[in-house]
C-alpha positions as CSV (number, residue, x, y, z in Angstrom):
1,M,0.2,0.0,-0.1
2,K,1.8,3.2,-0.9
3,L,0.8,6.4,0.6
4,R,-1.3,8.7,-1.5
5,T,0.2,12.0,-2.6
6,A,-0.2,14.6,-0.3
7,T,-3.6,16.7,-0.7
8,P,-3.5,20.4,-1.5
9,I,-4.7,21.0,2.1
10,V,-1.7,19.1,3.3
11,L,0.8,21.0,1.2
12,A,-0.7,24.3,2.1
13,A,-0.7,23.2,5.8
14,A,2.8,22.2,5.9
15,L,4.0,25.5,4.0
16,V,2.3,27.6,6.7
17,L,3.3,25.8,9.5
18,T,6.9,25.4,8.4
19,T,6.9,29.4,8.1
20,A,5.4,29.7,11.5
21,A,8.4,27.3,13.1
22,C,10.7,29.7,11.2
23,G,9.3,32.7,12.7
24,G,10.4,31.3,16.3
25,G,7.7,28.8,17.3
26,G,6.0,28.6,20.4
27,A,3.5,31.4,19.7
28,T,1.1,32.4,22.5
29,Q,-2.2,31.0,21.7
30,P,-5.6,33.2,22.5
31,S,-7.9,31.8,25.2
32,G,-10.6,31.3,23.0
33,D,-14.6,31.7,23.8
34,G,-15.5,28.2,24.3
35,K,-17.7,28.5,21.2
36,S,-15.6,27.4,18.4
37,F,-12.7,25.1,17.8
38,E,-10.6,23.8,15.1
39,F,-10.5,20.2,14.2
40,W,-8.5,18.1,12.2
41,S,-9.2,14.7,11.0
42,F,-8.1,12.4,8.3
43,S,-10.1,11.6,5.3
44,G,-12.3,8.5,4.5
45,I,-14.0,7.9,7.8
46,N,-16.9,10.2,7.5
47,Q,-16.0,12.7,10.4
48,K,-18.3,15.3,9.0
49,Q,-21.2,13.1,10.3
50,S,-19.9,12.9,13.8
51,V,-19.4,16.9,13.7
52,E,-23.0,17.2,12.4
53,D,-24.4,15.2,15.2
54,Y,-22.7,17.1,17.7
55,K,-23.9,20.4,16.5
56,K,-27.4,19.0,16.5
57,I,-27.2,19.0,20.4
58,N,-24.8,22.1,20.4
59,P,-26.0,24.5,17.5
60,S,-24.1,27.5,19.1
61,V,-20.8,25.8,18.7
62,Q,-18.7,26.5,15.4
63,V,-16.5,23.7,14.6
64,K,-14.0,24.1,11.9
65,L,-13.5,20.8,10.3
66,T,-10.2,20.1,8.1
67,E,-9.9,16.6,6.6
68,V,-6.1,16.8,6.1
69,G,-5.5,13.6,3.9
70,T,-4.4,10.1,4.8
71,S,-4.1,9.2,8.3
72,T,-0.3,9.3,7.8
73,E,-0.7,12.6,6.1
74,T,-2.4,14.1,9.4
75,A,0.2,13.0,11.6
76,Q,2.9,14.6,9.6
77,A,1.0,17.7,9.6
78,L,0.5,17.5,13.4
79,T,4.4,16.9,13.8
80,T,4.7,20.3,11.7
81,A,2.2,21.8,13.7
82,L,3.8,21.0,17.0
83,A,7.1,22.3,16.1
84,G,5.6,25.7,14.7
85,G,3.4,26.3,17.5
86,K,0.2,26.9,15.4
87,V,-1.9,24.0,16.4
88,P,-5.4,23.0,15.8
89,D,-7.8,22.8,19.1
90,L,-8.6,18.8,18.4
91,V,-6.9,16.3,16.2
92,L,-7.7,12.8,15.3
93,I,-4.6,10.4,15.5
94,Q,-4.7,6.8,14.1
95,G,-3.7,4.1,16.3
96,D,-0.2,3.2,14.7
97,D,0.8,7.1,14.7
98,L,-0.2,7.5,18.2
99,P,2.7,6.0,20.3
100,K,5.5,8.6,19.0
101,F,3.2,11.3,20.2
102,V,2.8,9.7,23.7
103,Q,6.7,9.5,23.9
104,Q,6.2,13.9,24.2
105,P,3.3,14.3,26.2
106,Q,4.3,17.8,27.0
107,N,2.9,18.5,23.4
108,F,-0.3,17.9,24.4
109,Q,-3.0,18.6,26.9
110,D,-3.2,16.4,29.9
111,L,-6.7,15.3,29.7
112,R,-6.7,14.4,33.5
113,Q,-7.5,18.2,34.0
114,Y,-10.8,17.6,32.4
115,G,-11.7,14.4,33.9
116,A,-10.2,11.7,31.6
117,D,-8.9,9.9,34.8
118,K,-12.4,9.7,35.8
119,I,-13.7,8.0,32.7
120,K,-11.0,5.9,31.7
121,G,-12.9,2.7,33.3
122,D,-15.5,3.3,30.5
123,Y,-13.1,2.0,27.8
124,L,-11.3,-1.1,27.1
125,D,-8.1,-1.5,29.2
126,W,-5.5,-2.2,26.5
127,V,-7.2,0.7,24.4
128,I,-7.1,3.3,27.0
129,S,-3.7,2.5,27.9
130,Q,-2.4,3.3,24.3
131,P,-2.7,7.2,25.0
132,T,-1.3,7.0,28.6
133,A,2.2,8.2,29.0
134,K,4.6,6.4,31.2
135,T,4.6,9.6,33.4
136,G,0.6,9.2,33.7
137,E,-0.5,12.0,31.3
138,I,-3.5,10.8,29.3
139,I,-3.2,12.7,26.0
140,G,-6.0,11.2,24.1
141,I,-9.6,9.4,24.3
142,P,-10.3,6.5,21.9
143,T,-12.8,6.9,19.4
144,D,-13.3,3.5,17.8
145,V,-11.5,0.0,17.5
146,G,-10.8,-1.9,14.2
147,G,-12.7,-5.3,14.8
148,M,-12.2,-7.8,12.0
149,A,-14.4,-9.5,9.4
150,V,-14.3,-10.3,5.8
151,A,-16.7,-8.6,3.2
152,Y,-17.5,-10.5,0.2
153,R,-19.8,-10.2,-3.1
154,T,-22.5,-12.6,-2.8
155,D,-23.5,-12.3,-6.2
156,L,-19.7,-13.2,-7.5
157,F,-19.6,-16.0,-5.0
158,K,-22.8,-17.6,-6.5
159,E,-21.4,-17.1,-10.1
160,A,-18.2,-19.2,-9.0
161,G,-20.5,-21.9,-7.3
162,L,-19.4,-20.9,-3.8
163,P,-21.9,-20.6,-1.0
164,T,-23.4,-17.1,-0.1
165,D,-24.8,-17.4,3.4
166,R,-22.5,-15.9,5.7
167,D,-22.3,-18.5,8.1
168,E,-21.4,-21.1,5.4
169,V,-18.8,-18.7,4.1
170,S,-17.3,-18.2,7.4
171,K,-16.9,-22.1,7.5
172,L,-14.8,-21.9,4.2
173,W,-12.0,-20.5,5.9
174,P,-11.3,-21.2,9.3
175,T,-7.7,-20.6,8.8
176,W,-5.7,-18.4,6.3
177,D,-4.5,-21.1,4.3
178,A,-8.1,-22.2,4.0
179,F,-8.8,-18.6,2.9
180,I,-6.1,-18.6,0.2
181,E,-7.4,-22.2,-1.1
182,T,-10.7,-20.9,-1.4
183,G,-9.4,-18.1,-3.4
184,K,-7.7,-20.4,-5.9
185,K,-11.2,-22.3,-6.3
186,Y,-12.8,-19.0,-7.0
187,T,-10.3,-17.8,-9.5
188,A,-10.1,-21.1,-11.2
189,A,-14.0,-21.0,-11.5
190,T,-14.1,-17.4,-12.8
191,G,-10.7,-16.4,-14.3
192,K,-10.9,-13.6,-12.1
193,A,-9.1,-12.2,-9.0
194,F,-10.7,-13.5,-5.5
195,V,-9.1,-10.9,-3.1
196,D,-7.9,-7.1,-3.6
197,N,-4.3,-7.7,-2.4
198,A,-2.1,-10.0,-0.2
199,G,-0.8,-7.2,2.0
200,T,-3.6,-5.5,3.9
201,S,-6.1,-8.2,3.4
202,V,-4.0,-11.1,4.3
203,F,-0.7,-9.9,6.2
204,Y,-2.2,-7.0,7.8
205,Q,-4.8,-9.0,9.2
206,A,-2.8,-12.1,10.3
207,V,-0.4,-10.2,12.0
208,N,-2.9,-8.4,14.1
209,Q,-4.6,-11.6,15.4
210,G,-1.9,-12.6,18.3
211,P,-0.6,-11.4,21.5
212,E,2.8,-10.1,20.2
213,K,3.4,-8.0,17.1
214,Y,6.4,-6.3,16.4
215,H,7.2,-5.2,20.1
216,D,7.2,-7.3,23.4
217,P,5.3,-6.3,26.1
218,S,8.3,-4.4,27.6
219,G,8.3,-2.3,24.3
220,N,11.5,-3.9,22.9
221,V,11.3,-4.4,19.1
222,V,10.9,-8.1,18.2
223,Y,10.0,-8.0,14.6
224,A,12.8,-10.0,13.4
225,T,12.0,-13.1,15.9
226,S,8.5,-12.8,16.6
227,P,6.6,-16.1,15.2
228,Q,3.4,-14.1,14.9
229,V,5.0,-11.8,12.6
230,K,7.1,-14.2,10.5
231,T,3.7,-16.6,10.0
232,A,1.7,-13.6,8.8
233,F,4.6,-12.6,6.3
234,D,4.8,-16.1,5.0
235,L,0.9,-15.9,4.5
236,G,1.1,-12.9,2.7
237,I,3.6,-14.1,0.5
238,K,1.6,-17.3,-0.2
239,A,-1.1,-15.2,-1.1
240,A,0.6,-12.8,-3.5
241,Q,2.3,-16.1,-5.3
242,A,-1.2,-18.1,-5.5
243,G,-2.6,-16.0,-8.5
244,I,-5.9,-14.8,-6.7
245,T,-5.1,-11.2,-6.0
246,A,-6.3,-8.2,-8.1
247,K,-3.1,-6.4,-7.0
248,Q,-4.6,-3.2,-6.0
249,S,-3.1,-1.4,-3.2
250,S,-5.6,-0.5,-0.4
251,F,-7.0,2.9,-0.7
252,E,-5.4,4.1,-3.8
253,D,-7.7,5.3,-6.8
254,G,-7.4,1.7,-8.6
255,W,-8.4,-0.1,-5.5
256,S,-11.6,1.9,-5.0
257,A,-12.6,1.9,-9.1
258,A,-12.0,-2.0,-8.8
259,M,-14.2,-2.2,-5.9
260,G,-17.1,-1.0,-7.7
261,K,-16.4,-3.0,-10.9
262,G,-16.3,-6.3,-9.1
263,D,-12.5,-7.0,-10.1
264,Y,-12.2,-8.5,-6.8
265,A,-14.9,-10.5,-4.7
266,V,-13.5,-10.1,-1.4
267,I,-11.9,-7.5,0.9
268,S,-10.7,-8.0,4.7
269,A,-12.9,-5.3,6.1
270,P,-12.1,-4.0,9.6
271,S,-15.6,-2.2,10.8
272,W,-14.2,1.2,10.1
273,L,-13.6,0.2,6.3
274,L,-17.4,-0.7,5.6
275,G,-18.0,2.9,5.2
276,Q,-15.4,3.2,2.2
277,I,-17.2,0.4,0.7
278,R,-20.4,2.1,0.7
279,S,-19.1,5.2,-0.5
280,N,-16.4,3.8,-3.2
281,A,-19.1,1.3,-4.7
282,P,-22.6,2.7,-3.7
283,A,-23.9,0.8,-6.9
284,T,-23.3,-2.3,-5.2
285,K,-25.6,-1.9,-2.4
286,G,-27.2,-5.3,-1.4
287,K,-24.6,-7.3,-3.2
288,W,-22.3,-7.6,-0.3
289,D,-22.5,-9.8,3.1
290,V,-19.9,-9.8,5.9
291,A,-18.4,-13.4,7.1
292,K,-16.1,-14.1,10.2
293,I,-12.1,-13.3,9.7
294,P,-10.1,-16.4,9.5
295,G,-8.9,-16.9,12.9
296,G,-12.0,-15.4,14.4
297,A,-10.6,-12.7,16.3
298,G,-8.3,-9.6,16.0
299,N,-8.1,-5.6,15.7
300,W,-6.7,-3.5,12.8
301,G,-7.0,0.1,13.5
302,G,-8.8,2.7,15.8
303,S,-8.1,6.1,16.3
304,Y,-8.0,8.5,19.4
305,L,-8.8,12.3,19.7
306,A,-6.0,14.6,21.3
307,I,-5.8,18.4,22.2
308,P,-2.6,19.9,21.4
309,K,-0.8,21.9,24.3
310,G,-1.1,25.2,22.4
311,A,-4.7,24.6,21.6
312,A,-6.7,27.9,21.6
313,N,-9.8,26.3,22.5
314,P,-9.4,23.2,24.9
315,K,-12.4,23.3,26.8
316,A,-14.7,23.6,23.6
317,A,-12.6,20.6,22.2
318,W,-12.9,18.5,25.6
319,D,-16.7,19.0,25.2
320,Y,-16.7,17.6,21.9
321,I,-14.8,14.6,23.3
322,S,-16.7,14.2,26.2
323,K,-20.0,14.0,24.5
324,M,-18.9,12.2,21.4
325,Q,-17.1,9.5,23.0
326,S,-19.2,8.8,26.0
327,P,-20.4,5.2,25.7
328,Q,-23.7,6.5,24.6
329,G,-22.0,8.7,22.0
330,Q,-19.9,6.0,20.8
331,L,-22.9,3.6,20.5
332,E,-25.0,6.2,18.5
333,H,-22.1,6.9,16.1
334,F,-21.9,3.1,15.6
335,V,-25.5,2.9,14.8
336,G,-24.9,5.8,12.3
337,S,-21.5,4.9,10.9
338,G,-20.6,1.3,11.7
339,A,-17.2,2.7,13.8
340,L,-17.2,-0.1,16.6
341,P,-17.3,1.4,19.9
342,T,-14.3,1.1,22.6
343,T,-16.7,0.9,25.3
344,P,-17.5,-2.5,26.5
345,S,-20.5,-1.3,28.6
346,V,-22.5,-1.0,25.1
347,Y,-21.4,-4.5,23.9
348,Q,-24.7,-6.1,25.1
349,D,-27.0,-3.0,24.2
350,P,-29.9,-4.2,21.7
351,K,-28.8,-1.3,19.5
352,L,-25.5,-2.6,18.8
353,L,-26.1,-6.6,18.8
354,G,-29.3,-5.8,16.8
355,A,-27.5,-3.6,14.4
356,K,-28.1,-4.8,10.7
357,D,-26.5,-3.1,7.6
358,P,-28.8,-3.1,4.6
359,F,-26.0,-2.2,2.3
360,F,-24.2,-5.6,3.6
361,S,-27.4,-7.7,3.0
362,D,-28.7,-6.9,6.5
363,A,-25.6,-8.2,7.9
364,P,-25.4,-8.2,12.0
365,I,-22.5,-6.1,11.9
366,G,-22.7,-5.2,15.8
367,K,-22.3,-8.9,16.7
368,I,-20.0,-10.0,14.1
369,Y,-17.3,-7.3,15.0
370,T,-17.9,-7.4,18.5
371,D,-17.3,-11.3,18.6
372,S,-14.0,-10.6,16.9
373,L,-12.9,-8.2,19.5
374,L,-14.0,-10.2,22.4
375,G,-11.4,-12.9,21.4
376,L,-8.6,-10.8,20.8
377,K,-5.4,-11.2,22.8
378,P,-4.1,-7.5,23.3
379,F,-0.7,-6.7,21.7
380,L,1.8,-3.5,22.3
381,I,1.8,-0.8,19.5
382,G,5.3,1.0,19.6
383,P,6.3,3.9,18.2
384,E,8.1,2.3,15.4
385,S,5.4,0.0,14.5
386,A,3.7,1.9,11.4
387,A,7.2,2.1,9.7
388,I,7.7,-1.7,10.7
389,G,4.4,-2.5,9.1
390,Q,5.2,-0.3,6.3
391,E,8.4,-2.3,5.2
392,F,6.9,-5.6,5.4
393,L,3.8,-4.5,3.2
394,N,6.3,-3.1,0.7
395,A,8.1,-6.3,0.5
396,I,4.9,-8.4,-0.2
397,T,3.7,-5.8,-2.6
398,N,6.9,-6.0,-4.7
399,V,6.3,-9.9,-4.6
400,E,3.0,-9.5,-5.7
401,Q,3.9,-7.1,-8.4
402,G,6.5,-9.3,-9.9
403,K,9.3,-6.9,-8.7
404,G,10.7,-9.0,-5.8
405,D,11.8,-12.4,-5.0
406,P,9.8,-14.1,-2.6
407,A,12.9,-16.3,-1.4
408,T,14.6,-13.1,-0.3
409,A,11.6,-11.2,0.6
410,W,11.9,-11.6,4.5
411,D,15.5,-10.8,4.4
412,T,14.9,-7.6,2.2
413,A,12.3,-6.2,4.5
414,L,14.2,-6.8,7.6
415,A,17.0,-4.9,6.1
416,N,14.8,-1.9,5.2
417,I,13.3,-1.8,8.6
418,K,16.6,-1.8,10.1
419,T,17.5,1.3,8.0
420,A,14.2,3.0,8.7
421,I,14.1,2.6,12.3
422,G,17.9,2.1,13.3
423,K,17.1,-1.1,15.3
């Protein structure tokens, strides 16, 4: 998966912020009036809907929402902003990008001053621990988690002679090896690709399903020796060589277009990705369904809301967090968008368990995604996780595209990771 080119907003923001940094940085921020705040989000997750929901209950508050770009581009823009002293009041940070910011808690408001320490029990322990610094500061509040499942085209499965009922489809792939074998059957029957790509739809899923990923519980990097990582990588290479992928890198233009045209029948879909399927392929409503992920459990993704230290309107930003990320707020957002709550008190709520998505053939998405979370063994995400994952993904993609040697791909990835992170 290659990162998309920075949007004009990102480039303009970077220029302004770099100029501010050259001007001395650390500028004093105005105190704000509590009736407005500036919010930076990344694109593709319909944050606009959340803001509109907030304004319905707080019509007098003005929210300036900027979708900066991808999650990586947003994190880069935030890094520049923190260096320059001109920051937004509120920013959404993707889970893999969060650890490097947690290492510098002095750059953010300690949300305990607003009562975060009193509500941290509302959230999954392993989720709220991630924005908590070693010195105790809480710099973010979780917005969602990325429970796993597989979205598939029922019409294309029927054409291939495969079952279409979600329970029967789930039985096709209790393991990732079985998933790849199912892909071979589909491709043999149709002559078409089974899955979008081997990197994000196989490797990224499998590597997020065990108790230890790129770091051990103490924070030491173990990417080169972790059995979980090597097994996931080998599965990615196996899928890349099996001839079952569309070779479409996730989140790029070709991937989106191919989704609507039916160029592949399956995509691994954490809960937050369902919205992208809806927006990228609106004409396919009712042709999709959702089955269990091979292995049954796991988590990919999830995000956090943070307030930079120099925010002009921190109280207004906190009011947004406290209302929209409460258990009830997260539940309502799930009903409207499918973003899976991080608040276990709502996991038995009929609104969640009874939630069905008409776009996905009335799949009971609340139960499917909650079940995938409840079986998860949490793993540590470290400050190098994003860079490590990207290099493993690059190596698998190179093999998939015919540019890399599968026999040396693992060693190539390890060498590139060592260059990227220095260890």
